[in-house]
PDB file of N, CA, C and O in Angstrom:
ATOM      1  N   MET A   1      15.252  91.938  35.213  1.00  0.00           N
ATOM      2  CA  MET A   1      14.219  91.199  35.693  1.00  0.00           C
ATOM      3  C   MET A   1      13.154  91.214  36.520  1.00  0.00           C
ATOM      4  O   MET A   1      13.223  91.109  37.745  1.00  0.00           O
ATOM      5  N   GLY A   2      11.908  91.375  35.714  1.00  0.00           N
ATOM      6  CA  GLY A   2      11.130  92.041  36.976  1.00  0.00           C
ATOM      7  C   GLY A   2      10.089  91.006  37.917  1.00  0.00           C
ATOM      8  O   GLY A   2       9.944  89.788  37.812  1.00  0.00           O
ATOM      9  N   LEU A   3       9.509  91.860  38.756  1.00  0.00           N
ATOM     10  CA  LEU A   3       8.373  90.783  39.386  1.00  0.00           C
ATOM     11  C   LEU A   3       7.509  89.533  38.944  1.00  0.00           C
ATOM     12  O   LEU A   3       7.424  88.398  39.413  1.00  0.00           O
ATOM     13  N   PHE A   4       6.731  90.325  37.577  1.00  0.00           N
ATOM     14  CA  PHE A   4       6.465  89.230  37.481  1.00  0.00           C
ATOM     15  C   PHE A   4       6.094  89.723  35.198  1.00  0.00           C
ATOM     16  O   PHE A   4       5.855  90.673  34.452  1.00  0.00           O
ATOM     17  N   LYS A   5       6.341  88.072  35.188  1.00  0.00           N
ATOM     18  CA  LYS A   5       6.565  88.176  33.320  1.00  0.00           C
ATOM     19  C   LYS A   5       5.334  88.643  32.958  1.00  0.00           C
ATOM     20  O   LYS A   5       4.323  89.108  33.483  1.00  0.00           O
ATOM     21  N   ALA A   6       5.804  88.335  31.781  1.00  0.00           N
ATOM     22  CA  ALA A   6       4.561  88.794  30.643  1.00  0.00           C
ATOM     23  C   ALA A   6       3.770  87.580  30.137  1.00  0.00           C
ATOM     24  O   ALA A   6       2.955  87.710  29.224  1.00  0.00           O
ATOM     25  N   ASP A   7       4.135  85.790  31.036  1.00  0.00           N
ATOM     26  CA  ASP A   7       3.682  84.506  31.259  1.00  0.00           C
ATOM     27  C   ASP A   7       2.686  84.412  31.906  1.00  0.00           C
ATOM     28  O   ASP A   7       1.624  84.019  31.422  1.00  0.00           O
ATOM     29  N   TYR A   8       2.880  84.852  33.469  1.00  0.00           N
ATOM     30  CA  TYR A   8       2.170  85.323  34.389  1.00  0.00           C
ATOM     31  C   TYR A   8       0.648  85.600  34.075  1.00  0.00           C
ATOM     32  O   TYR A   8      -0.344  84.935  34.376  1.00  0.00           O
ATOM     33  N   PHE A   9       0.778  86.917  33.301  1.00  0.00           N
ATOM     34  CA  PHE A   9      -0.193  87.706  33.197  1.00  0.00           C
ATOM     35  C   PHE A   9      -1.199  86.885  32.616  1.00  0.00           C
ATOM     36  O   PHE A   9      -2.261  86.659  33.196  1.00  0.00           O
ATOM     37  N   ARG A  10      -0.687  86.078  30.633  1.00  0.00           N
ATOM     38  CA  ARG A  10      -1.198  86.304  29.990  1.00  0.00           C
ATOM     39  C   ARG A  10      -1.712  84.278  30.974  1.00  0.00           C
ATOM     40  O   ARG A  10      -2.825  84.011  30.520  1.00  0.00           O
ATOM     41  N   PHE A  11      -1.331  83.267  31.822  1.00  0.00           N
ATOM     42  CA  PHE A  11      -2.240  82.542  32.595  1.00  0.00           C
ATOM     43  C   PHE A  11      -2.754  83.276  32.821  1.00  0.00           C
ATOM     44  O   PHE A  11      -3.711  83.747  32.208  1.00  0.00           O
ATOM     45  N   PHE A  12      -2.530  83.436  33.275  1.00  0.00           N
ATOM     46  CA  PHE A  12      -3.857  84.032  34.782  1.00  0.00           C
ATOM     47  C   PHE A  12      -5.377  84.963  33.467  1.00  0.00           C
ATOM     48  O   PHE A  12      -6.460  85.327  33.924  1.00  0.00           O
ATOM     49  N   THR A  13      -5.098  85.079  32.375  1.00  0.00           N
ATOM     50  CA  THR A  13      -6.050  85.447  32.047  1.00  0.00           C
ATOM     51  C   THR A  13      -6.989  84.478  31.371  1.00  0.00           C
ATOM     52  O   THR A  13      -8.209  84.437  31.208  1.00  0.00           O
ATOM     53  N   ILE A  14      -5.725  83.533  30.961  1.00  0.00           N
ATOM     54  CA  ILE A  14      -6.449  82.049  30.109  1.00  0.00           C
ATOM     55  C   ILE A  14      -7.788  81.668  30.941  1.00  0.00           C
ATOM     56  O   ILE A  14      -8.984  81.433  30.770  1.00  0.00           O
ATOM     57  N   GLY A  15      -6.650  81.775  32.109  1.00  0.00           N
ATOM     58  CA  GLY A  15      -7.430  80.588  33.564  1.00  0.00           C
ATOM     59  C   GLY A  15      -8.489  81.162  34.173  1.00  0.00           C
ATOM     60  O   GLY A  15      -9.282  80.526  34.868  1.00  0.00           O
ATOM     61  N   PHE A  16      -8.616  83.354  33.768  1.00  0.00           N
ATOM     62  CA  PHE A  16     -10.014  83.576  34.715  1.00  0.00           C
ATOM     63  C   PHE A  16     -11.197  83.581  33.500  1.00  0.00           C
ATOM     64  O   PHE A  16     -12.407  83.622  33.721  1.00  0.00           O
ATOM     65  N   ALA A  17     -10.473  83.523  31.989  1.00  0.00           N
ATOM     66  CA  ALA A  17     -11.131  83.869  30.752  1.00  0.00           C
ATOM     67  C   ALA A  17     -11.728  82.301  31.147  1.00  0.00           C
ATOM     68  O   ALA A  17     -12.884  82.492  31.526  1.00  0.00           O
ATOM     69  N   ALA A  18     -11.353  80.530  31.227  1.00  0.00           N
ATOM     70  CA  ALA A  18     -11.497  79.690  31.393  1.00  0.00           C
ATOM     71  C   ALA A  18     -13.003  79.537  32.645  1.00  0.00           C
ATOM     72  O   ALA A  18     -14.199  79.254  32.568  1.00  0.00           O
ATOM     73  N   GLY A  19     -11.968  79.941  33.772  1.00  0.00           N
ATOM     74  CA  GLY A  19     -13.671  80.184  34.930  1.00  0.00           C
ATOM     75  C   GLY A  19     -14.497  80.789  35.112  1.00  0.00           C
ATOM     76  O   GLY A  19     -15.076  80.643  36.189  1.00  0.00           O
ATOM     77  N   ALA A  20     -15.006  81.839  34.098  1.00  0.00           N
ATOM     78  CA  ALA A  20     -16.135  82.166  34.076  1.00  0.00           C
ATOM     79  C   ALA A  20     -16.545  81.268  32.694  1.00  0.00           C
ATOM     80  O   ALA A  20     -17.727  81.390  32.375  1.00  0.00           O
ATOM     81  N   LEU A  21     -15.987  80.669  32.112  1.00  0.00           N
ATOM     82  CA  LEU A  21     -16.775  79.873  31.365  1.00  0.00           C
ATOM     83  C   LEU A  21     -17.707  78.770  32.373  1.00  0.00           C
ATOM     84  O   LEU A  21     -18.849  78.404  32.652  1.00  0.00           O
ATOM     85  N   ILE A  22     -16.378  78.587  32.639  1.00  0.00           N
ATOM     86  CA  ILE A  22     -17.439  77.426  33.866  1.00  0.00           C
ATOM     87  C   ILE A  22     -18.432  78.126  34.372  1.00  0.00           C
ATOM     88  O   ILE A  22     -19.614  77.799  34.263  1.00  0.00           O
ATOM     89  N   VAL A  23     -18.048  79.065  34.918  1.00  0.00           N
ATOM     90  CA  VAL A  23     -19.296  79.312  35.822  1.00  0.00           C
ATOM     91  C   VAL A  23     -20.786  79.977  34.835  1.00  0.00           C
ATOM     92  O   VAL A  23     -21.902  80.083  35.345  1.00  0.00           O
ATOM     93  N   ALA A  24     -20.543  80.268  33.719  1.00  0.00           N
ATOM     94  CA  ALA A  24     -21.476  80.613  32.839  1.00  0.00           C
ATOM     95  C   ALA A  24     -22.333  79.245  32.907  1.00  0.00           C
ATOM     96  O   ALA A  24     -23.553  79.113  33.002  1.00  0.00           O
ATOM     97  N   ALA A  25     -21.501  78.446  32.842  1.00  0.00           N
ATOM     98  CA  ALA A  25     -22.052  76.913  31.548  1.00  0.00           C
ATOM     99  C   ALA A  25     -22.773  76.865  33.140  1.00  0.00           C
ATOM    100  O   ALA A  25     -23.792  76.215  32.909  1.00  0.00           O
ATOM    101  N   MET A  26     -22.795  77.179  34.533  1.00  0.00           N
ATOM    102  CA  MET A  26     -23.071  76.048  35.552  1.00  0.00           C
ATOM    103  C   MET A  26     -23.938  76.684  35.561  1.00  0.00           C
ATOM    104  O   MET A  26     -24.816  76.116  36.211  1.00  0.00           O
ATOM    105  N   GLN A  27     -24.397  78.013  35.042  1.00  0.00           N
ATOM    106  CA  GLN A  27     -25.290  79.264  35.623  1.00  0.00           C
ATOM    107  C   GLN A  27     -26.630  78.545  34.610  1.00  0.00           C
ATOM    108  O   GLN A  27     -27.624  79.269  34.665  1.00  0.00           O
ATOM    109  N   SER A  28     -26.798  77.500  33.870  1.00  0.00           N
ATOM    110  CA  SER A  28     -27.208  76.628  32.901  1.00  0.00           C
ATOM    111  C   SER A  28     -28.179  76.460  33.521  1.00  0.00           C
ATOM    112  O   SER A  28     -27.960  75.702  34.466  1.00  0.00           O
ATOM    113  N   GLU A  29     -29.062  76.759  33.469  1.00  0.00           N
ATOM    114  CA  GLU A  29     -31.001  75.536  33.440  1.00  0.00           C
ATOM    115  C   GLU A  29     -30.492  74.119  33.467  1.00  0.00           C
ATOM    116  O   GLU A  29     -30.402  73.474  34.512  1.00  0.00           O
ATOM    117  N   HIS A  30     -30.088  73.557  32.016  1.00  0.00           N
ATOM    118  CA  HIS A  30     -29.739  72.307  31.764  1.00  0.00           C
ATOM    119  C   HIS A  30     -28.844  71.890  31.971  1.00  0.00           C
ATOM    120  O   HIS A  30     -28.820  70.670  32.137  1.00  0.00           O
ATOM    121  N   PHE A  31     -27.686  72.610  32.073  1.00  0.00           N
ATOM    122  CA  PHE A  31     -26.114  71.866  32.313  1.00  0.00           C
ATOM    123  C   PHE A  31     -25.935  71.011  33.209  1.00  0.00           C
ATOM    124  O   PHE A  31     -25.188  70.076  32.918  1.00  0.00           O
ATOM    125  N   GLY A  32     -26.668  71.048  34.845  1.00  0.00           N
ATOM    126  CA  GLY A  32     -26.213  69.848  35.598  1.00  0.00           C
ATOM    127  C   GLY A  32     -27.283  68.944  35.145  1.00  0.00           C
ATOM    128  O   GLY A  32     -27.259  67.719  35.265  1.00  0.00           O
ATOM    129  N   SER A  33     -28.382  69.762  34.526  1.00  0.00           N
ATOM    130  CA  SER A  33     -29.585  67.168  34.782  1.00  0.00           C
ATOM    131  C   SER A  33     -28.601  67.224  33.368  1.00  0.00           C
ATOM    132  O   SER A  33     -27.943  66.191  33.243  1.00  0.00           O
ATOM    133  N   ASP A  34     -28.414  68.088  32.445  1.00  0.00           N
ATOM    134  CA  ASP A  34     -28.005  66.908  31.489  1.00  0.00           C
ATOM    135  C   ASP A  34     -26.631  66.277  31.672  1.00  0.00           C
ATOM    136  O   ASP A  34     -26.282  65.363  30.924  1.00  0.00           O
ATOM    137  N   LEU A  35     -25.624  66.858  32.906  1.00  0.00           N
ATOM    138  CA  LEU A  35     -24.343  66.038  32.902  1.00  0.00           C
ATOM    139  C   LEU A  35     -24.554  64.916  34.105  1.00  0.00           C
ATOM    140  O   LEU A  35     -23.689  64.133  34.496  1.00  0.00           O
ATOM    141  N   ALA A  36     -25.853  65.022  34.574  1.00  0.00           N
ATOM    142  CA  ALA A  36     -26.697  64.135  35.560  1.00  0.00           C
ATOM    143  C   ALA A  36     -27.103  62.958  35.346  1.00  0.00           C
ATOM    144  O   ALA A  36     -27.067  61.997  36.114  1.00  0.00           O
ATOM    145  N   ASN A  37     -27.430  63.010  34.466  1.00  0.00           N
ATOM    146  CA  ASN A  37     -28.622  61.868  33.105  1.00  0.00           C
ATOM    147  C   ASN A  37     -27.362  61.423  32.527  1.00  0.00           C
ATOM    148  O   ASN A  37     -27.031  60.339  33.009  1.00  0.00           O
ATOM    149  N   GLY A  38     -26.571  61.858  31.696  1.00  0.00           N
ATOM    150  CA  GLY A  38     -25.298  60.566  31.283  1.00  0.00           C
ATOM    151  C   GLY A  38     -24.286  60.445  31.965  1.00  0.00           C
ATOM    152  O   GLY A  38     -23.107  60.459  31.612  1.00  0.00           O
ATOM    153  N   VAL A  39     -24.758  60.316  33.007  1.00  0.00           N
ATOM    154  CA  VAL A  39     -23.495  59.865  34.605  1.00  0.00           C
ATOM    155  C   VAL A  39     -23.408  58.803  35.378  1.00  0.00           C
ATOM    156  O   VAL A  39     -22.807  57.776  35.691  1.00  0.00           O
ATOM    157  N   VAL A  40     -24.537  59.734  35.588  1.00  0.00           N
ATOM    158  CA  VAL A  40     -25.323  58.650  37.299  1.00  0.00           C
ATOM    159  C   VAL A  40     -27.265  58.324  37.181  1.00  0.00           C
ATOM    160  O   VAL A  40     -28.221  59.092  37.075  1.00  0.00           O
ATOM    161  N   PRO A  41     -27.171  57.136  37.248  1.00  0.00           N
ATOM    162  CA  PRO A  41     -28.505  56.899  37.374  1.00  0.00           C
ATOM    163  C   PRO A  41     -29.247  57.723  38.440  1.00  0.00           C
ATOM    164  O   PRO A  41     -28.569  58.414  39.200  1.00  0.00           O
ATOM    165  N   PRO A  42     -30.832  57.702  38.579  1.00  0.00           N
ATOM    166  CA  PRO A  42     -31.645  57.721  39.130  1.00  0.00           C
ATOM    167  C   PRO A  42     -31.977  57.810  39.985  1.00  0.00           C
ATOM    168  O   PRO A  42     -32.509  56.701  39.923  1.00  0.00           O
ATOM    169  N   ALA A  43     -32.355  58.294  41.397  1.00  0.00           N
ATOM    170  CA  ALA A  43     -32.117  58.079  42.867  1.00  0.00           C
ATOM    171  C   ALA A  43     -33.480  57.510  42.665  1.00  0.00           C
ATOM    172  O   ALA A  43     -34.404  57.836  41.919  1.00  0.00           O
ATOM    173  N   GLU A  44     -33.274  56.170  43.922  1.00  0.00           N
ATOM    174  CA  GLU A  44     -34.555  55.556  43.621  1.00  0.00           C
ATOM    175  C   GLU A  44     -35.277  55.434  44.981  1.00  0.00           C
ATOM    176  O   GLU A  44     -34.231  54.944  45.408  1.00  0.00           O
ATOM    177  N   ALA A  45     -36.014  55.423  45.962  1.00  0.00           N
ATOM    178  CA  ALA A  45     -36.261  55.445  47.467  1.00  0.00           C
ATOM    179  C   ALA A  45     -36.734  53.859  47.734  1.00  0.00           C
ATOM    180  O   ALA A  45     -37.499  53.223  47.009  1.00  0.00           O
ATOM    181  N   ALA A  46     -36.021  53.333  49.079  1.00  0.00           N
ATOM    182  CA  ALA A  46     -36.304  52.079  48.960  1.00  0.00           C
ATOM    183  C   ALA A  46     -37.968  51.944  49.651  1.00  0.00           C
ATOM    184  O   ALA A  46     -38.358  52.896  50.327  1.00  0.00           O
ATOM    185  N   PRO A  47     -39.125  50.452  49.400  1.00  0.00           N
ATOM    186  CA  PRO A  47     -39.967  50.949  50.229  1.00  0.00           C
ATOM    187  C   PRO A  47     -40.171  50.622  51.161  1.00  0.00           C
ATOM    188  O   PRO A  47     -40.052  49.419  51.393  1.00  0.00           O
ATOM    189  N   ALA A  48     -40.665  51.703  52.385  1.00  0.00           N
ATOM    190  CA  ALA A  48     -41.402  51.467  53.267  1.00  0.00           C
ATOM    191  C   ALA A  48     -41.956  50.423  53.874  1.00  0.00           C
ATOM    192  O   ALA A  48     -42.927  49.797  53.449  1.00  0.00           O
ATOM    193  N   GLN A  49     -40.981  50.078  55.504  1.00  0.00           N
ATOM    194  CA  GLN A  49     -41.158  48.889  55.741  1.00  0.00           C
ATOM    195  C   GLN A  49     -42.065  48.996  57.031  1.00  0.00           C
ATOM    196  O   GLN A  49     -42.467  47.975  57.590  1.00  0.00           O
TER     197      GLN A  49
END
């Protein structure tokens, strides 16, 4: 019985790859704006009184 099983390394690799893809997608120019436009309406300031 080893300290780490093969599944540990497999899941670590899958998680690392998935995290790297998420980070790469977040670095894209249009990722945040496309996501925000579909979910959150644009903010509008109240008129000054």
